[in-house]
N, C-alpha and C positions, 0 to 999 in steps of 0.2 A: 570896252577890253577887246581885245583882240583874242582870237581860240588858240589856248596854249595848250601843248600835247608835251607829255615829257618821252625823249629817247633815251631808254632802259629800260627801269622793270618797275613792276607794281610795287606799291609799297609795301604790300602784305603776300601772303601763299591763301588763298579760300581754299577751305575743307585739304590742308594739308594733311590728314591722317591718313584721304581716300589717295592721295597721289605717291608712285613709289620714288622711292629715295636718288635714283639717278637722275630720273624726272626732277623732281624737286629740287637739289641740290645746280641743275641750269636753271632752275625759274628763279633761284636765290644769285644769281652770276658768282657761282662757286666762292660764295663768301655771306655767311647770314647776316655779318655787319652792314653789309649793303641795305638792307633794309632799311636802317636806321637811318643813313642817309638821303634814302628818297621818301622815309616818313618825314626826315625835317623839314626838307624843300618843301613839300607838300602842306607839312603847319607854317612856314614862312608866307606861302603866296596864297593863302588864304583857300586853296580848292585842289581838286584830287581830279587832277586831266587824266585823260586818255593815255594808253602807253602804247609805246611803240617799238621794240626790239631794236638795237644795232644792226640784226641781221636782215631784217627788211628791204624790198626791193625801193630803190629811189621814189617808184611811181605811188605806190603807197604813202610814202612817207609823207611826198610834196599835198596829199592829199587830208590831212589830218586838221590841218592848222596856220597857224599864221608864224608865232612865235614857239619853235620846240628848247626844252629844256634840258641839258644833258647832263646828269649828274656824273661823276669824272672819279677815276681814282689815281693809283699812281701811271697815269701813261707813260709817262717823260724818262725814259732812260733806253740804254742800250739793248733792255731786256724786251724794249715790248716797240713793233715796228706797224704805225698807223696809218699804213700806205694804200691796204684797200679800204680803212674811213674815208680816205683823201677822196678816192674814187668816188665815193657816192655820194662824200658832202658837193662836189663840182658840179653836180646832176642835180641839187636839192635846192630849191626854193624858197621854201619860210625861211625867218633870219630865226638865230641859236643865240641862246647863253650856255657856256658850259659851267659849272658847277662844280667847285671843290678839286681839282687839277695839280696833280701834286708830281714829283718830280722822283726816282729812285737814286738817289747815290750814298757815299760813305756817311757815318756819324754824327764825323765832326765840322761837314757843312762847307768845304772846303775845298769840293770837287765839283765841276763842270761834268755830267755824266754825256757822251756823244750820242746824240738823238741821229737816227738813220733819217736815210732823205724821203722816207714815207710818211714819216711824223711830222719832220718839217714842214713834208706838201698838204697835209691834215690841218696843221694849223693858221696853215695862207689859207686853205678855202674855209676854216670854220672864223677866221678874225675878219674873212670878207665876207659872210654871214651875219656880220653885226647889223643891229638899226639903226644906229647912229655914227656918231665918230667918237662914243665912250667906249671904254671896255666892253668888253664882252664875255671874260673869262673872270673867274674867281680862284685863285689858288689856296694850298691849303697854309701856306707860312711861307714868310719874307726866303727860304732858300729857294723854292720855287719860282717865285718872284725872278731872282738871280740868276736865275738858270731861263729862265725865257729871257730875260735882259739881256743876257749873252748871246741869244739866237735873234735878237732883233726883234721882241712881242713883248718886251718889258711895258710899254705905252699901251698895250695890251690888254693887260690884266689889274685886279687887285688884289689883295692878299687879305681875307677874310677867315682863314680856319676854316671847322666845320660846321655845318650849319646844325647839328645835332647839340651842338651847346646853347641853342635857344628856346630848346623843345620846352623846357620848363619856362613859364614865362612869369614866374614871381618876380618882381623888382629886387626884394633882399633875398632873394635862393640861397645866396654863397654866402651870407654873413649867418641866415640861419644853421646851412652847411657846415662851418667852422665850427659849430657848437657839437654838433656830432662827431666831428675828428678828435675829439677831446676825451667820448666817451670810451669805455671797456670796450675792446671790440673780442667778442664771444664766438659769433658765429661769420665764418669767409669765403666766399666763394672766387672761383678762379676763371679768371676769362684767361681760356687756353693757349697755350703758346700751339707750335707746330712741331712734328717729330723731322722734322728735316731742319730747323734751327740745331744744331747736333752741338755748337756751343754754347745753348743756356740749358744744356740738359740737368746737369747741377742743379741752377737754381730754379729749375721747373722742378725737378725730382722735393724742394725744399718746399714749395708752395703744394705739393701734393699734401705732403706729411700735414701742414698747415691748415687743409681743408680738413684732411680725416681725424684730425685733432678737433677738429672744430662740427662737426660734424656736414661741413658744406656740401658743395658740388661744382660739378667739374663741365663748365658750359663751354662748348664746344660751337665756333662756326666755322671750322675748316678743318679737313679736309675734304673728301667727299669718304672716303674709309671712315674718317670720326664722327660725321653725321649721320651717317649707315649705323654705327655701333649706340651712338645715343638714341636711335629710335627702333632697335633691337632686332636690325636687318643682319646679323652675323654670319649670315651665308654669302653674302655682297662683299668681305674682306678676308681677304686672303691672309694666310697663314704667315708671309713672312711682314707683310704690314702688320699684325699681332707682333709677331718678334720686336719689332722696330721699334713700336710704342711702348711695348715693357722695357726695353733699355733704356731708350729716353725717359719716360718717366721712374728706371730705377728700382721697378717692383719685384720685389724676389717672388712670384707666384707662377704657381702652373694653371695651365689651359683652365682648367675648369675653375680656378679662382679668381683667376683674372676676368673671366666671363662675366661672375657674380660682382668682382668690384665694378667694373665696365657698368652696371646693370644699377649698382646703389649707388654711381657718382657722374656717371653723363649725361647731359641734358643739353637739348637747342631748342630754338625759337623762330617759328614761322611770321609772326606778329609780334610788332615792338611795344603797344601798350601792354601785352600781356608777359611780356620780356622782362619792362619796366616793373610793373604789377609782383611778377614774381621776388624781382631783384629787394625787393620792401624787406623780406622776411631776413635779409644778412646786415651785421653790421658795416663789412667789410667785402670789396670786391680790388681783387689787384692780377696783375697778369699784363702779356704782351700786346694784346690787342685791343687799342687805343677807344673801339666803339664800345666793346664790351663794359670798359671802364667808364665809357664816356655816356652811357644808360644808365648804369650805375648812380653815378652823380647829378644827373636830371630827375632819378626819382629819388634825389635827397640821401643816398648812400656814399657814404664816405669813400674813393676809390683810391689807388694810385697805380702809373702805369710805369709797364719796364718798354725803355724806350732803347731798341737794338737796331735803325735804321735811321733816317734820313725822314722817312714821312711821318716816321710816330714823332720823333723829337721837336718839328716844324709847329704838328697841330697842338701836342704839349704845351709847346714854348707859344703859339698865337693865340691858345684857347686859357692859359693860365689853369690846366690840367697838372696837377702835382704828379713828378714822375720822378725815374730814378733812370740814368743808364745801366746798363746792363753790364758793361762790364766793373760799374762799380761795388754790384753784391753777384758776381757770377759765380761765389761761390756758396750762394743761398741766402734767404734769409729766414728767421724766424716770427713768431706772433708777435714777440716784445719788441721786433724791431722797428713795425710800423710805426707808431707815434717817431719815433727818432728820424725815421726817411721821411715823411711827409711836409711839406713846408706850401700852408694854404692861408691865403690870405683872403676872409671872403668879402670884404669891400671892395678889396682889388678887384677879384672874382666881378663883382656886379656891374662896377665901371666897365671893365672891359667889356662883357656881354652887352651892355648897353652902348657902347659906340659901335660895336661890332653890328648889333643890330640897326644901327640907326644907316650904316654903310651898307649894311643889305639890303635897304630901302632905298637909298640912292640908285646901287647898282640897277636894280632890277625898275625901277623907273624910268633910268637912262637908256634905258633897253623895252621899253613899252609895256612893263606890267608891272601893272600898279601894287601894290598890297598895304593890308591894313597899319 
């Protein structure tokens, strides 16, 4: 068995309670949902490898092992230039696999984003570090695969969705979950959105009303200010952000009332089993954060994802996660709408999971990593 290491984050933050919010936000890669991705990969390969960050020097990275597993996000797009990491990769000696790479594009999946030269250089360096002639990249969905194919990397990648789909090991998980979707919803948690998504404000405000009416919770993954608020670190948050957040959520509260409202509803997590255990308290999870919804589904709790860009849409399509396009519900939804918005075939969900699990096993084996 080769010596494996993770080129990314740790799957959880030990003693998060004793770490300042700014440092903690860096440790989760600026979105707590990243922990779900790393946790899922480690469950898939059956071990928790040593971890080294992307900012580490090449000399250190080269000492860590034979194969590096690089959990990815939406690095493919005009918004991000991977040139710095390309220079690092050119100095590395271990083999590498990249898991869950995504492209940032339009909702309709018709456009091909313009990738910076630095990102293309990184892709060149990444595929050069493959352990064999087989693909060493998994992508989040068929749209990203089409983007890679456009740039000449289509034969270096396979479309396998997100490993977090496979956290729950029950073969009949989807069939059982389908029965949960039929039950009455009394308590709803929200996978919180981002106050910069101004076009989703009316929709997010409707989710807030749903949460308040059912004594639910608002589970934040980003931004750093929202995470600070969830940890009672109000002194780290500017009055400008408070005003922006209040407007985004359409809350007519004064500052003192808003402070108490946040302390009642905001929460964040830095350990995936604890997050999933908490989600079991709810009957439904809804929101624009794919990993917030995915963790609920893996915990056996019905969920609905609101897709507002290509990355969320392709993940939902590939993983058969119930979703609705944001434009279709931009005027808001109510508790009574949830049953009519969800289409979930438990048997098809289980069959798709089994197929993806088998393909992940083949992918890792082709790259020198044996998994159970």
